[in-house]
N, C-alpha and C positions, 0 to 999 in steps of 0.2 A: 730408411727414407723411403717414401712411396713416390708418388706421381700425380701430377695435376689433372684430375680425373672428372671434374665437375661436369663435363660435357656428356660423359658416359654414365655417371653416377645418377643423374637427375631423374630417371624414371623409376628408381629403386628407392628413393628416400621419401617417405610419406611423412609429412610434418603435422602436428597436432592439429585437431580440429580448432578453428577460431570462430568466435562469434561473428557474423556477417554485420558490417556497418551500413548504416543508412547512408545511400548515395544521394545528394540534394539533385533536385530535377531542374535546378536554375543551371545556366551556363557558367561554367568555371570562369574565373577572371583571368587565368593564365593558362588556355589550354595547352596540352602537350603535343608538339607537333613531330610526327614520326620523322621527318626530314632532319629535325633538330639532332637525331640520334648520330653518333659516329658510325661511319661505314666501315664495318668489318668483314672482309670478304672471305676470310677463312673460316668455313663453317665448322672446323674441328678445333678451333683455338677456345680454349676453355672459357674465356671472357664472354663468348657469343651466349652462355647459358642464362646471362643475366642482363637486364637493362641497366645501362650506365647510370649512376646516380641513386640506384634503388636496387639493393642487392636481394631483396625480398621478392621480387616480382621475376618470373620467369618469362623468357622471351619465347614466342612460339618456334619450334624447331621441329623438323620432320622426324618421326619416329625411326629409332634403329632398328636394323634387323634383329632377329632374335639371338643370333650366334654372337652378336656384337654385344647384346645384353648379358650373355653368359660370360664372356670375357671381361667385362666390367665387373660383374658380381665376383668372379675369381680374382680380380685385382683388388678388390675393396677389402680382401682377407688378409692384408699385409701383417697386422698384429698377430693373427693366428700363426702364419708362416715363421716369423721370427721366434714365437714363443715355442713352437714346435720344434724348430731348428735350435734354438737354444737349449732345450731338454735332451735333444740327441747329442748335443755338443758336452752335456755333463755326463750322460750315461755312457756315450762311445765316442770319445773324441777322434778317434782314427778316422771316422765317416768322411771328415773333411780333409784328411792329410794331403791328398792329390791337390788340393787347391792351396792349402797352406804351403806346401813345399814349393810352388810356383811363385810365391810371394817374394817382394812386394809387387812384382810385375804384374801378376794376376789381379792384385787389388787395384792397380791403377787403371788398368785396362776395362775391368769390370766397372768402376766408377765413370769412365770416360763414355762407357756404352751407356749408362744410365742417363748421363748428361746429353748425349746425343739423342736419346729417345724423347727426352723434354724438348730439346731443340726443334725437332720435326714438327711440332705443334705450335709453335711460336712465329708470329711475325712481328718484328721489331718495331715496324710502323704503328701497329696497333698498340703495342706498349707505350710507345712515345705519346701517341694520341690520348691515351687514358692519364699518361703522367702530367700533361698539359692541363688536363681537366680538373686533377685533383692533386696538385703537388704537395700541399700542405700535410694531408693525412698520410701520404706516402713517405715524405722526408721525416715526418715525426715517428712512423713505424721504423723506419730504418735506423734512425738515430737511436730508438729505444732497444732496437736488436744489438747494437753494437756498444751499448754502455750497461745495460741492466745485467746481460749475461756474463760479460767479462768481470765486471765488478763483483758480482756474487760467486762466480767461480774461484776468483782470488780469495774472497771472504771464506768460503766454506772450506777451501783446501787448508787455510791457515787454521780455522776453528776446530777442524777435526784432527788437525796435526798429521796430515797425510805425508806420506814418504815423497821424496823429491820427484821420482817416476809418475807416482799417482797424481802429485800436484800439477805436473806439467800437462798430463793426459786430460785433468778436468779443466784446466785452464784453456788448452787447445779445443777442447769440445765447446767450452763457453765462448771462444772467438770465431767458431765457425758461423756461417750464414744460417738463414732460416731453411728447415727442411720443407720438401714439397708436400711431404704427407700432410702439412697444416693446411694445404688448400681443401682436402678431402674433409678433414676435421672441422673446419670452418663452414664447408658447406653444411655438414650434419648439425652444427651448432646455430644455424640460421645467422650467420655472420655476413659480413661483407667480402664475398668471394674475389671480385676484382680487385679489391685493395690487398687481399692476401696473395693473390697470383702475383701481381706487379711488386709486392714487398719481397717475396720469394725471389724473383729474377734480379732485382735490383740489388738486395743484399748479396746473392750469389756473384753478380758482377763485382760488386764492391770487395769481394773476399780476396781479390787478387791482391789488393794492397793492405786491407784493414786486418784480415785474418793473421798474416804472417808479422806485422809489426806490432799490433795488439799482444800476440803471444810472445814476442821477444821483450816487450817492455814488462809484462805481468809475470812470465815464467823465466826471464833470463837470470833471475837470482837464484834459481834451481839449478839449472844445466844451460850451457851454451845454446843459444838459438840462432840459427842461420835464416834471417828473415828474406834475403834475397833468395835463396834456394826454395824456401817455402812458396815464395811468390811465384816462382817459375813453375814449381809442381801445381800450384793452383790453377795457373793459366792454362796448363797442358791438360790436366784431367777435368776441369770444370768449365771454363769460359770458352776454350777453343772447340770442344764437341757440341756446346749449345750454339755458338754461332755457325758451326758447320751444319748442324741440324736446321737451323733456320734458312741457311743460304740453300740447303738441298730442297727445303720445302718450297722456296720461291722459285728454283730452278726446276724442279721435276715434281710439280704438284699431283700429278695422276700417279706417278709411282709411289709418291710418300703417302697418298690417300689409301693406297692398296695394303700397305703396312702399318699405318697408323693405329688400326683397332687393336693389333698385337702388342703395341709398344708398352702400354701400361702394365700388363700383366708379366711381360718380360722384364720390366724394369723392377717391379718389386720383387720378383724372383731372385733377379741378380743382386738386388740389395739385401735381400734376406741371408743368401749366401756369403755375401761379403762380410756382413756383421756376424753370423754364426761361425765363419770360420776363423776369425780373430778370436772370437770368444773360446773356441776350442782348443786354439794354440795356447792360451793361458790357463785353460780350467784344470790342467794337471796340476799345476803349483797351487791354485787356490784350492782345489779339493784335498791336497795333501795337508796344506796348513789347517783346513776346516776339520777333516776327519781325524788328523793326528792329534788335535787338541780335544775333540769331543768323544771319540770312540775309545780313547785310552784311558778314560776315566768312567767311574760308575755314578755320574752325576745323575740326578733327576732330570727327566726330559726338560723342564723349563729351564733349569741352569744349563743345560746342554744345549739348548737353541740360544741362551744367552751367549755362551762362550763361542758358537758358531758366528752369530752376528757380530761379536767383537772381534774376530778375525779379519783378514783381508777382504774376503767376500762381503762380509756385513758392512765394512766401512766403505769400500767402493759403491756398494748399493745405496747406501745412505746418503753418500755425497752426490751421486747422480739424482736420487729422488729430490734432496733439497735444492739441487741447481735447476731443476725443471720446475719444481714447484714455485721457486722465486721468480721464474720467467713468467710463467701463467699469472701469478698473483700480482706481482709489481707492474707487470705489463698492462693488465687490466686497470690497475689504480692509475697509472701515469696517463693511460688513455682517457680516465674518467676526469683527473684533473686538467688535461689539455682540453676539456669541453667537447669530446666527440661523443656521438650517440652511440647507442648500445650495440648495433651490428658493427660499428668501427671498433668498438672497445673489445668485442670477442674476437675480431680478426687480428688485432695487433696483440691481443693476450696470447692467442693460439701460436701466432706466427714468432713471437718472441720466445715463447716456451719450448717450440719444437725446433731442434737444430739438426743440421745436415751431417749426423752422426757417421755416415759413409766417408765423408770428406776427412772427419777427424780421424778415422781408422787410416785412411791412405796416407795422411801425413804424418801420422804417428810411426807407422811401420816403415815409411820411406826415409825418414829424417832423424830417427831416434834409435839408440841401440838397444835399448831396454824394452822387452816385448810388454811390460806393465803399462807402458805409456798410452797403448792402443787401448787398454781395457775398459776405462771409463766410457769411450766412444762407443765400444763393442756392446757393453752392457746397457748403454744409453738406447741403443736401438730397440731394445725390448721394452725396458721401463718407460721410456718417453712415449712410445705408441700406446701402451696400456693407459697412462694416465691422460694422454691427450684424447683417446678415444672415448674414455669415461667421461671427461669434462664436456666433450662435444654432445654426447647422449643426454646428460643432464641439461645443458641449455636448449637441446632440442625441444624439450617440454616447457621452456620458460619463454613467454612471447617476449621478442626483442623490441617491439614497439613501444614509443614512449606514451604512457598514460595521458599525458597532456594532449598528445596529438589524437588519441582516441576521443577525449573529451570534446575537443574542437570540432571533431567530424560529427559526434552525436548531436551537438548543439546547433549544428547548420540545418 
């Protein structure tokens, strides 16, 4: 999981050159009044990057100092951090043993810190104002989040014949809220960033009720699921830190302003540590099953690779890839059928497809005895960000504007 960084990333993301449209010389019928835009006082709140109602237009904001730009660039490398960390976990799992031994307390505290870092950039009244302006798209996106992913998590676990522990882990991951890395990917993809941000916050707050009870309904057939305890844990490690951060932002604005530039980088580093530590905890079992089958035989390279992929590692990786692919693809289709424009389709697709894998890790390690339950979420942190970033960079070079709108402008 990453962080809502569009206010820091805007200077670094250059979009493809577009052909300039002809601007009519006549006075527009409905001129836009600056006073009609919502008043958002927090200059660091990510929604400030964009004019409401048109995510493609950048609002004029003062240039950030160079050291803040460096911090933003470092924070944007989250997929690289989890990939490098995952490689280290495979080659030398003992690197993360100090963090694993302190779990699950270390996991819960780390996720709480990540959510606190998110909370200090938010003003709830700004979120409420945006929700009032665009309730339909926000509610549609949240409904898609908590229907598409849980349903496909259940279907994939049955289709692949996953073990009970892995089935519960995949379903738990599917029932988690959207990950905040989706905000950055939506920015890269030229999607509707304000919609993505509000969807992330709304699904995160809704996770207190929806994540535990959806998990109980869908995964209760495999192992007993205590929905009440899951709900309490979600409140403690997600919602409470966000509300505390928002309260600190309102009460001590100057102090928060000083630490806010460091929050994104610290949050992504903490998230990388969390995911890679859980992965290292289970990698010994995975590697023994993989190499025990592959190295003990004299099979050709292709058949050896097939043997590895047919083991636990291959099945888990395939299930996670299929889950996120379904989220991206079906999320986009549902938004298209819902009549939303291309920027909203991209935002909903990315938001649905990218989960809060850190929350899945914490809930799995805190409430289930088998360490394999946490593995889909830990592996998702790497796979999800690679898939999401790839999709975002693909859409970066595809104009999101409606060709019909372009034609109307040219004809004026």
